[in-house]
Every structure is written in C-alpha cells, then in structure tokens.
C-alpha positions as CSV (number, residue, x, y, z in Angstrom):
1,M,47.2,126.4,124.8
2,N,48.0,123.0,123.4
3,T,51.0,122.6,121.1
4,A,51.1,120.3,118.1
5,F,54.4,118.8,119.1
6,P,55.2,117.9,122.7
7,T,59.0,118.1,122.2
8,W,61.5,119.6,119.9
9,Q,62.5,116.2,118.7
10,A,58.9,115.5,117.7
11,F,58.8,118.9,115.9
12,F,61.9,118.1,113.9
13,A,60.7,114.6,113.1
14,M,57.4,116.1,111.8
15,G,55.4,112.9,112.6
16,G,57.6,110.8,110.3
17,Y,57.5,113.1,107.4
18,A,60.6,115.1,108.3
19,F,62.5,114.3,105.1
20,Y,59.7,115.7,102.8
21,V,58.9,118.7,105.0
22,W,62.4,119.9,105.5
23,L,63.4,119.2,101.9
24,S,60.5,121.4,100.8
25,V,61.5,124.1,103.3
26,I,65.1,124.0,102.0
27,V,64.0,124.1,98.3
28,T,61.6,127.0,98.9
29,L,64.2,129.0,100.9
30,S,66.9,128.4,98.3
31,A,64.6,129.5,95.5
32,L,63.8,132.7,97.4
33,L,67.4,133.3,98.2
34,G,68.3,132.7,94.5
35,L,65.6,135.3,93.5
36,V,67.0,137.8,95.9
37,M,70.6,137.3,94.7
38,H,69.5,137.5,91.1
39,T,67.6,140.7,91.7
40,L,70.6,142.3,93.5
41,W,72.9,141.2,90.7
42,Q,70.6,142.7,88.0
43,R,70.4,145.9,90.0
44,R,74.2,146.2,90.2
45,Q,74.4,145.5,86.4
46,L,71.7,148.1,85.6
47,L,73.4,150.8,87.7
48,A,76.8,150.0,86.1
49,D,75.2,150.3,82.7
50,I,73.6,153.6,83.6
51,R,77.0,154.9,84.9
52,R,78.7,153.8,81.6
53,R,76.1,155.5,79.5
54,L,76.2,158.8,81.5
55,S,80.0,158.8,81.3
56,R,79.9,158.2,77.6
57,E,77.4,161.0,77.1
58,Q,79.6,163.3,79.1
59,R,82.6,162.4,77.1
60,I,80.7,163.0,73.8
61,S,79.4,166.4,75.1
62,Q,82.9,167.5,76.2
63,S,84.3,166.4,72.9
64,K,81.7,168.4,70.9
65,K,82.4,171.4,73.1
66,S,86.1,171.2,72.5
67,V,85.6,170.8,68.7
68,V,83.4,173.9,68.7
69,A,85.9,175.8,70.8
70,A,88.7,174.7,68.5
71,Q,86.8,175.9,65.4
72,H,86.1,179.2,67.0
73,T,89.8,179.8,67.9
74,A,91.0,178.5,64.5
75,D,88.6,180.7,62.4
76,P,88.9,184.4,63.1
77,V,85.6,186.2,63.5
78,S,84.3,187.0,60.1
79,S,84.0,190.7,60.8
80,G,86.7,191.5,58.2
81,S,85.6,192.5,54.7
82,S,85.5,189.9,52.0
83,R,88.0,192.1,50.0
84,E,90.7,191.4,52.5
85,K,90.1,187.7,52.2
86,L,90.5,187.8,48.4
87,L,93.8,189.7,48.6
C-alpha cells in the first residue's frame, strides 16, 4: 500500500496548501461544534420550559381543588329545608 504522504511533516504541510486545508478543517469543525452546543442549549431551554409549565398547571389544579374544598366546607350541605333558611 502506497501512502499519499511519505512523512507526517508532509501530511501537515499538505503539499503547500496547509493554510487553506487546515483553515477549512477548523471552520468546519467549529461550525459543527456550534451546532451541537446550540442544540444542547435549546434542549435544556425546552425541558426547563416544560418543567415550568407542568409546575404551573399543578399549582393551578391545586388552587382550584382548594377553592372547591373551601366552598364545600363554608356552605353547609343544602339538605335543610328552605323554610329554615328563611327564618
């Protein structure tokens, strides 16, 4: 098997085009890294938003339950006659 570059120095020199080759490699890898970081950041933000919404829905549900429970304890069961209420 014949390699394209006889030495590591020749590989890193890229036949005189090292600046352009390695610059393009760096730009490509940094763009990919930026996409990965942005995706992870968006995922974290989305999960935090979901947690906030669920927490809010739970608080609203508990609040409604406590209001209903308070209404039931404040109002006696309407089993009494209407005459008693009038007196």
